[in-house]
Steps between C-alpha positions, in 0.01 A plus 500: 500500500201706581442802290290790597314725265465217256305570181210265434288472191735705282396340171251660264142438603203639309329803651760525772735796493599499870782303650478364849782478745465250776707516808569139592329192365136586566286572194239772543138423429353689209157651516248353256409714200160657540270464202304795375127466539313428181275767361147432408385564151266790495292425193197675629678835501604487128266716297322380194687757293835349606370153415403619150842658450675180604284290268559743215877494558512121471307489171647562155322718249404377154746736337787368710410138422478586129839672519659197671347267242635713216848505657489120537405460133778734386751312718382167359529634142855628562605168656359295211671724244827474690482121505417488127792731419733294717387181326546658156847622594596152623377341176689751287816444702472125451436546125801733475720242672376232258571720196847590631571130548389427142714788369812374675435147369460632144822703531686193623362292210591775250856518635529122481382495135735786411799323656415171333473681162837666547655171604366322190654754259870476417614856428838389360327279244276789389803731472692245288201442271450876451865566414589187301178392335316831452801723451412753769770698676525752783411862423785744455519810720407722205175310448370565853280811549433619857184684604435670832184381672339652805497284812419134456319532165603324180520577128316306230619523143214525248709637209859499380737702711633802303873512445668752724863626503 
């Protein structure tokens, strides 16, 4: 099958925005790209005043160098302080974790000692000794005096409670 008006070179090629259509199988010859002639440097035409301006533009003044040095020192100072603060924060965090670990260990030990103390005491034996041997008995309802306290506070008795009712 022979096709006419076949499209050739339809892919993307750099610097080529035109598409060529070839009638048949012959490929057209492209003209070579002409190079632009190089320009000569005209150094003799540049005035001495322009040369001085160019040299002056490439140099830095003492004030600018001093300013840049000062900015570098300030930046260095800020960075060192930041690293010291970061190190101090890390050390304090590690110390806090150590203290929290010690606190939880002490709480666990305290709970263990409390439970072992409660387990070693026989409350029924103490109750029997108090009633039978010491002659103690439960308080009657008329002997109990109630006081209102605010919130979670408590009452300490430093003197005898006055009789009421």
